[in-house]
LOTIRO-131662 format. One line per 2 residues: their letters; for each residue x, z, y of N, C-alpha, C. Coordinates in pm, whole numbers. Layout:
N
A) X Z Y X Z Y X Z Y  ...
This chain:
293
MT) -900 75 4184 -915 58 4012 -807 40 3954  -804 -133 3954 -730 -221 3899 -612 -154 3875
AV) -522 -160 4054 -418 -74 3975 -357 51 3917  -520 131 3943 -544 243 3869 -428 240 3714
KK) -540 118 3658 -561 53 3551 -394 39 3512  -356 -56 3535 -225 -90 3474 -156 -18 3505
KQ) -136 128 3585 -44 264 3522 -79 337 3462  -229 286 3421 -266 446 3272 -226 348 3181
RP) -204 174 3161 -185 128 3010 -70 204 2985  93 240 3053 207 235 3005 237 363 2932
IK) 160 466 3011 180 604 2991 90 590 2836  -30 550 2807 -124 561 2669 -55 513 2570
RR) 41 427 2636 119 352 2538 237 431 2500  289 482 2589 378 610 2570 320 741 2478
IA) 231 762 2527 205 881 2451 148 829 2294  73 694 2263 65 656 2165 161 675 2030
AY) 307 613 2106 378 567 2072 458 686 2037  500 813 2095 454 921 2073 422 993 1975
VR) 298 996 1946 191 1064 1843 192 970 1705  225 868 1734 289 780 1586 435 806 1511
KY) 545 793 1623 631 863 1593 650 1031 1536  557 1119 1607 560 1247 1542 521 1237 1388
LT) 392 1193 1418 259 1173 1282 370 1170 1148  479 1006 1157 555 935 1036 579 1024 993
IF) 725 1157 1121 770 1214 1086 737 1364 978  601 1399 1035 530 1552 987 440 1474 843
IG) 450 1295 816 434 1304 697 560 1226 584  612 1211 612 776 1202 616 842 1337 503
AF) 803 1430 642 834 1554 610 751 1635 479  625 1586 454 548 1616 350 671 1579 200
FT) 651 1381 245 731 1429 106 819 1464 106  962 1462 128 1069 1471 118 1032 1668 80
AI) 957 1716 75 891 1788 29 843 1882 -122  777 1763 -121 748 1741 -258 847 1708 -350
GL) 941 1546 -319 1033 1525 -400 1172 1651 -444  1146 1765 -290 1295 1831 -369 1205 1975 -420
EE) 1049 2037 -355 1058 2193 -431 975 2108 -512  919 2031 -606 817 2064 -733 904 1928 -820
FL) 1053 1857 -806 1113 1786 -880 1256 1841 -883  1282 1787 -755 1457 1801 -782 1557 1998 -796
IP) 1470 2031 -675 1555 2185 -674 1508 2259 -795  1409 2320 -859 1352 2365 -955 1465 2289 -1131
NH) 1493 2153 -1120 1549 2114 -1189 1725 2069 -1190  1742 2173 -1037 1878 2234 -1002 1978 2127 -1020
VI) 1825 1994 -966 1926 1875 -888 1919 1860 -782  2078 1795 -718 2051 1799 -549 2086 1688 -491
DG) 2019 1669 -366 2076 1543 -281 2239 1613 -218  2211 1510 -142 2322 1461 -75 2335 1582 100
GV) 2442 1547 117 2477 1640 248 2432 1735 275  2364 1769 399 2322 1910 436 2192 1990 312
VG) 2116 1884 290 2007 1916 254 2019 2010 80  2216 1896 17 2199 1947 -137 2306 2091 -24
LS) 2353 2126 8 2414 2231 15 2324 2384 73  2171 2336 93 2139 2438 163 2066 2481 -1
IM) 2039 2364 -72 2016 2373 -204 2120 2471 -264  2235 2398 -291 2331 2571 -349 2332 2665 -283
GS) 2341 2640 -164 2375 2806 -117 2216 2895 -83  2135 2837 -107 2009 2913 -174 2028 2955 -321
VI) 2023 2914 -400 2044 2934 -525 2140 3078 -570  2260 3054 -468 2377 3096 -456 2363 3305 -462
TD) 2257 3262 -270 2249 3402 -260 2065 3418 -266  1961 3355 -342 1829 3343 -345 1720 3344 -214
LP) 1794 3354 -132 1768 3377 16 1663 3188 -13  1605 3175 66 1517 3023 71 1522 2953 126
FT) 1550 2851 49 1615 2669 72 1601 2665 257  1458 2648 314 1448 2647 482 1587 2760 528
VF) 1631 2875 493 1682 2918 594 1861 2883 639  1847 2822 469 2019 2730 493 1988 2581 617
LI) 1882 2559 551 1897 2460 630 1909 2406 752  1785 2501 809 1818 2510 956 1928 2585 999
LL) 1982 2694 954 2158 2788 1013 2272 2610 986  2262 2592 860 2417 2513 846 2362 2308 939
NI) 2210 2284 1011 2208 2197 1104 2282 2235 1196  2255 2362 1287 2268 2390 1398 2367 2299 1474
PF) 2480 2324 1388 2619 2328 1451 2586 2130 1475  2558 2088 1342 2543 1966 1366 2421 1857 1477
LY) 2329 1931 1510 2199 1955 1643 2317 1932 1766  2389 2063 1782 2479 1999 1912 2550 1954 1878
LG) 2659 1871 1784 2712 1794 1888 2625 1667 1845  2485 1614 1720 2394 1534 1838 2368 1576 1928
YK) 2323 1668 2014 2292 1671 2114 2389 1619 2233  2519 1618 2223 2623 1621 2303 2678 1399 2293
QI) 2723 1436 2190 2730 1321 2150 2637 1172 2115  2530 1143 2092 2430 1078 2017 2324 1122 2166
GK) 2258 1173 2177 2170 1200 2294 2080 1314 2289  1978 1321 2382 1817 1410 2369 1806 1364 2282
SF) 1712 1264 2305 1552 1248 2224 1675 1204 1977  1731 1217 2008 1794 1227 1862 1757 1341 1866
AV) 1888 1483 1913 1838 1605 1864 1731 1664 1884  1637 1645 1878 1501 1662 1983 1437 1650 1803
TT) 1407 1502 1802 1338 1414 1710 1403 1476 1525  1533 1475 1520 1548 1529 1411 1542 1723 1395
IV) 1524 1747 1495 1468 1943 1553 1351 1935 1466  1281 1842 1503 1126 1806 1497 1129 1822 1333
AI) 1189 1767 1287 1191 1736 1113 1301 1814 1061  1334 1851 1121 1423 1944 1019 1313 2092 1032
LC) 1224 2100 1121 1117 2201 1089 996 2157 1016  941 2052 1029 885 2017 924 861 2055 795
LS) 974 1957 779 1021 1994 689 1053 2141 574  1073 2253 638 1096 2364 625 950 2414 629
FW) 847 2360 704 690 2404 672 656 2366 545  662 2293 532 601 2179 392 710 2275 228
SE) 839 2280 261 881 2315 173 878 2466 173  773 2578 226 722 2647 250 590 2690 149
VF) 532 2573 157 370 2541 168 374 2508 -49  496 2453 -42 481 2399 -197 584 2473 -286
EP) 690 2549 -238 780 2639 -284 699 2723 -424  544 2820 -383 495 2888 -492 448 2766 -571
IP) 466 2663 -562 340 2529 -643 448 2563 -792  428 2555 -868 492 2540 -1040 511 2427 -1003
NV) 662 2387 -1107 715 2232 -1127 660 2152 -1125  690 1998 -1109 583 1949 -1221 613 1868 -1307
TE) 749 1879 -1350 815 1849 -1515 975 1946 -1536  936 1964 -1660 1106 2036 -1683 1188 1890 -1706
DV) 1157 1781 -1732 1249 1685 -1792 1299 1637 -1697  1481 1662 -1688 1583 1657 -1557 1574 1540 -1535
FL) 1534 1399 -1578 1551 1257 -1629 1442 1221 -1570  1314 1227 -1581 1236 1238 -1493 1171 1281 -1367
AV) 1240 1414 -1346 1263 1461 -1195 1335 1436 -1131  1461 1376 -1191 1534 1299 -1083 1512 1092 -1020
IF) 1406 1068 -1114 1376 932 -1102 1276 1021 -1006  1145 1059 -1087 1041 1034 -916 1089 1139 -801
GG) 1177 1241 -822 1152 1319 -722 1267 1251 -681  1367 1119 -686 1402 1114 -543 1345 988 -495
II) 1261 897 -591 1133 817 -529 1071 882 -403  1011 981 -444 947 1050 -347 999 1131 -236
DG) 1104 1130 -222 1214 1225 -101 1307 1138 -126  1295 950 -158 1360 868 -49 1288 809 74
IG) 1145 802 25 985 737 82 1002 874 234  985 971 196 1038 1112 336 1102 1075 407
VG) 1296 1042 365 1421 1062 421 1325 945 480  1338 796 387 1270 699 512 1259 683 589
LI) 1066 775 598 968 756 722 1108 790 843  1093 938 845 1177 1034 916 1292 931 973
MR) 1336 875 891 1472 790 966 1386 669 1055  1308 600 943 1246 474 1020 1144 514 1204
AG) 1177 689 1216 1095 730 1342 1200 769 1403  1333 736 1405 1476 751 1419 1450 1002 1469
GS) 1423 1008 1319 1542 1114 1311 1594 1126 1185  1608 1242 1133 1765 1276 1036 1761 1433 969
LD) 1737 1450 840 1750 1514 800 1892 1642 764  1983 1509 777 2126 1508 720 2189 1583 845
GT) 2272 1662 870 2391 1695 1016 2483 1616 981  2510 1587 777 2687 1523 804 2643 1328 829
EI) 2505 1274 883 2519 1148 908 2562 1149 1025  2533 1270 1122 2578 1266 1281 2736 1293 1297
VA) 2771 1388 1179 2936 1326 1183 3021 1233 1146  2912 1142 1030 2972 1027 991 3004 913 1103
II) 2830 988 1187 2781 885 1332 2948 896 1435  2962 1001 1504 3133 1026 1578 3242 994 1490
AD) 3244 1016 1329 3383 961 1274 3455 842 1336  3308 766 1288 3309 588 1282 3410 569 1415
RR) 3330 619 1551 3380 564 1654 3542 618 1670  3617 693 1530 3708 750 1584 3812 663 1489
TV) 3780 605 1367 3849 601 1290 3776 484 1220  3924 443 1116 3853 309 1073 3723 277 966
FS) 3656 361 935 3586 364 820 3451 366 844  3339 332 780 3231 289 823 3144 399 800
VG) 3039 400 865 2950 529 862 2913 554 711  2876 447 662 2853 434 494 2959 512 413
EI) 3059 493 463 3217 496 335 3212 653 381  3190 714 497 3211 886 541 3138 974 474
VM) 2994 960 482 2878 949 422 2943 997 274  2914 865 173 2983 929 80 3056 960 26
FM) 3209 965 152 3333 1050 107 3282 1207 96  3189 1232 254 3167 1366 212 3051 1473 120
NL) 2971 1362 5 2875 1374 -51 2950 1413 -174  3098 1298 -187 3146 1322 -328 3203 1463 -294
FI) 3238 1588 -279 3267 1636 -245 3121 1793 -247  3040 1740 -166 2911 1853 -184 2849 1819 -356
LS) 2888 1710 -430 2848 1635 -522 2876 1726 -606  3000 1783 -591 3116 1834 -679 3136 1940 -713
GA) 3083 1991 -603 3005 2156 -557 2909 2164 -696  2836 2058 -710 2709 2098 -784 2751 2077 -939
GF) 2851 2005 -943 2913 2010 -1138 3000 2166 -1076  3017 2239 -1060 3109 2378 -1066 2937 2468 -1075
LF) 2898 2444 -1020 2728 2513 -976 2670 2551 -1039  2650 2402 -1129 2529 2395 -1208 2556 2355 -1347
GW) 2675 2285 -1386 2691 2205 -1473 2765 2073 -1481  2820 2015 -1489 2904 1857 -1464 2747 1799 -1486
DK) 2697 1795 -1640 2567 1735 -1624 2510 1710 -1529  2422 1815 -1433 2294 1808 -1391 2370 1790 -1237
AM) 2529 1763 -1298 2625 1675 -1128 2637 1511 -1179  2627 1434 -1250 2582 1344 -1194 2434 1354 -1263
YS) 2350 1391 -1286 2180 1380 -1308 2200 1392 -1139  2222 1441 -1021 2257 1435 -859 2289 1311 -895
LI) 2387 1263 -915 2435 1100 -855 2290 1022 -887  2240 1003 -927 2127 925 -970 2073 983 -871
AY) 1998 1085 -867 1893 1094 -792 1993 1093 -652  2106 1089 -556 2133 1077 -502 2103 887 -460
FV) 2169 764 -563 2154 669 -521 2006 595 -562  1901 679 -655 1763 643 -639 1710 689 -517
IA) 1759 793 -432 1673 831 -292 1741 720 -151  1897 701 -234 1895 609 -63 1844 467 -133
KM) 1843 474 -191 1738 286 -276 1613 295 -125  1561 387 -165 1423 430 -165 1397 420 -49
ID) 1514 495 44 1578 484 250 1498 358 241  1581 217 183 1682 137 228 1528 26 224
VV) 1457 89 100 1306 18 55 1175 59 201  1184 162 215 1133 198 364 1194 153 472
LK) 1316 90 533 1364 96 634 1377 -85 620  1348 -163 513 1394 -276 529 1259 -308 456
GI) 1145 -316 369 1031 -350 319 1050 -365 222  983 -414 166 1026 -441 -7 1024 -571 21
DE) 1005 -647 93 993 -753 40 1119 -859 172  1156 -815 176 1281 -830 293 1249 -954 415
SY) 1296 -940 479 1324 -1055 616 1444 -1117 604  1482 -1295 645 1608 -1310 727 1631 -1408 816
AV) 1646 -1409 867 1661 -1494 1009 1747 -1531 962  1677 -1733 988 1764 -1812 969 1810 -1890 1078
MI) 1948 -2007 1105 1966 -2021 1230 2000 -2218 1110  1951 -2331 1159 1984 -2440 1134 1997 -2501 1221
VT) 2124 -2547 1197 2248 -2687 1323 2164 -2828 1263  2115 -2874 1320 2119 -3000 1264 2009 -3071 1424
SE) 2033 -3251 1365 1987 -3320 1406 1888 -3352 1414  1793 -3294 1333 1655 -3344 1233 1602 -3279 1349
HK) 1651 -3195 1439 1476 -3080 1467 1332 -3073 1468  1320 -3215 1512 1202 -3184 1525 1104 -3224 1400
KI) 1165 -3297 1331 1108 -3314 1148 1146 -3161 1103  1215 -3081 1103 1208 -3004 1007 1151 -2894 1089
SE) 1164 -2883 1272 1073 -2809 1292 869 -2828 1250  854 -2957 1257 732 -2982 1220 675 -2962 1052
AL) 792 -2971 951 767 -2972 841 783 -2780 783  848 -2733 865 870 -2550 882 719 -2502 936
LH) 645 -2583 984 543 -2546 1075 460 -2588 973  425 -2622 953 278 -2720 806 315 -2706 711
RL) 504 -2709 610 498 -2678 509 509 -2473 440  548 -2455 503 560 -2299 569 475 -2242 614
GR) 438 -2243 697 367 -2193 778 494 -2085 937  565 -2121 890 644 -2000 996 692 -2185 1068
GV) 653 -2078 1229 713 -2117 1379 889 -2106 1397  930 -2203 1521 1062 -2192 1522 1114 -2187 1613
TM) 1207 -2137 1620 1232 -2178 1796 1395 -2205 1870  1401 -2270 1933 1473 -2408 1946 1587 -2371 2040
LH) 1703 -2387 2017 1808 -2348 2097 1911 -2459 2102  1917 -2439 2204 2032 -2564 2272 2193 -2585 2306
GA) 2289 -2638 2189 2454 -2563 2145 2480 -2747 2163  2600 -2746 2159 2691 -2858 2226 2807 -2818 2052
GG) 2880 -2920 1961 2990 -2884 1905 3113 -2887 1924  3158 -2781 1931 3303 -2724 1952 3386 -2797 1998
FS) 3394 -2919 1903 3493 -3062 1839 3460 -3114 1906  3374 -3211 1857 3293 -3283 1958 3240 -3340 2046
GI) 3159 -3194 2119 3070 -3211 2252 2991 -3272 2219  2923 -3300 2070 2808 -3368 2026 2713 -3302 2069
DK) 2575 -3299 2193 2451 -3191 2173 2386 -3184 2013  2334 -3088 2047 2253 -3039 1889 2136 -2949 1916
EI) 2105 -2945 1833 1991 -2864 1858 1940 -2753 1734  1994 -2604 1808 1977 -2522 1681 1861 -2436 1661
LY) 1764 -2446 1564 1658 -2371 1495 1664 -2277 1465  1575 -2127 1498 1588 -2003 1489 1458 -1964 1437
SV) 1394 -1935 1296 1341 -1893 1191 1353 -1723 1147  1243 -1696 1116 1220 -1584 1036 1165 -1600 893
VT) 1163 -1600 776 1110 -1575 694 1106 -1468 539  1078 -1438 509 1024 -1339 376 1165 -1431 265
RL) 1221 -1335 201 1289 -1358 25 1213 -1368 -26  1035 -1392 -1 1023 -1511 -116 1037 -1694 -87
EL) 995 -1712 95 994 -1797 111 1124 -1885 131  1251 -1754 125 1359 -1834 168 1416 -2008 73
RK) 1391 -1985 -53 1440 -2097 -171 1353 -2255 -95  1192 -2233 -59 1093 -2332 18 1168 -2402 130
LK) 1244 -2298 228 1237 -2324 378 1425 -2382 288  1553 -2380 241 1620 -2450 228 1615 -2583 148
EV) 1477 -2623 68 1408 -2693 -3 1368 -2788 171  1326 -2730 158 1275 -2827 311 1320 -2890 453
VL) 1456 -2789 470 1480 -2816 529 1614 -2928 488  1689 -2970 371 1794 -3049 318 1674 -3204 303
EE) 1566 -3145 262 1487 -3301 269 1497 -3375 375  1468 -3268 433 1472 -3354 629 1595 -3419 679
DP) 1679 -3251 618 1799 -3415 629 1880 -3298 584  1955 -3363 502 2081 -3338 433 2156 -3255 481
NA) 2250 -3283 577 2337 -3300 661 2333 -3134 728  2243 -3085 766 2140 -2962 835 2267 -2849 819
FL) 2339 -2750 850 2349 -2650 880 2302 -2528 883  2343 -2444 788 2220 -2340 774 2302 -2170 765
TI) 2247 -2110 818 2359 -1982 854 2212 -1857 797  2249 -1767 677 2057 -1648 684 2166 -1543 677
NA) 2133 -1443 733 2109 -1324 783 2010 -1229 774  2060 -1093 679 1911 -1055 645 1845 -965 779
VS) 1768 -949 799 1682 -847 866 1609 -727 869  1656 -570 929 1602 -492 917 1454 -437 980
DI) 1412 -529 1083 1332 -449 1138 1247 -597 1234  1137 -625 1245 1112 -708 1342 955 -679 1417
VG) 972 -727 1486 850 -627 1620 788 -748 1711  669 -764 1672 575 -850 1779 600 -1019 1700
GR) 613 -1084 1753 644 -1279 1741 599 -1322 1613  498 -1284 1515 482 -1292 1424 392 -1465 1391
VR) 386 -1544 1366 316 -1692 1297 244 -1599 1237  122 -1643 1197 -20 -1655 1142 62 -1725 983
KK) 39 -1658 890 37 -1667 739 33 -1792 673  98 -1929 612 -54 -2023 628 43 -2041 397
AI) 36 -2087 376 -11 -2160 245 81 -2239 184  219 -2212 113 341 -2310 100 371 -2369 65
H) 378 -2512 114 308 -2633 -26 472 -2750 19
């Protein structure tokens, strides 16, 4: 029985992970649809990528937004399946179908506001939260990101630069279709959405990984534990030129704790060398938080 239970645990964890993943996508699509159908689309403000193209296609032809969202994403999904993997393609298909469902639900409901500026700000925030949740679950609504990931492997440009370049053409199309004032509003919405995606993916209070090269590793590790409530991992190293053995301390802190960490480290060792890098996500291994003093 014990062996059977041990075998069942990974299966249960995997099922729970899938449930969390697709529930997150479903909720993310819900928020995205609200941002689009209740704020952006009725005010002729577009997002970038395939979503933006779908909005413009819907206005030109009077066909539902969801028709273009599905049709325009088909070739990109094929590319994603071939070049990135089956899991990504399946997750993206689910995300697109969920957004299509929620868009059909919210499309008949009257829009919240006709003030374009309010629609840009609040629609961008809600849309960005939804897209961020979908991306956090490993999916995507934007086929242009798939093209950018593939092109990144074959060009000197980054994914972000390629996406921005393609979106400049899409937003320019909004200028010809809706007028240049709406194109400028769309650009603002694009940046609001991008910022909210970052907030969802990284968190409001960003975390930072800190590496500390010091000869006072015991004092600093104790001080960080007692004064900051953060544990450290000790790595063994040596100076490349001097060959002298040194201990390297590794810890993860929030943005609000970063200043205090520097203060504590330099109090204990004024000659300590620190490197600080932003962390996009953390899984497990966190020390229970204590008050800073």
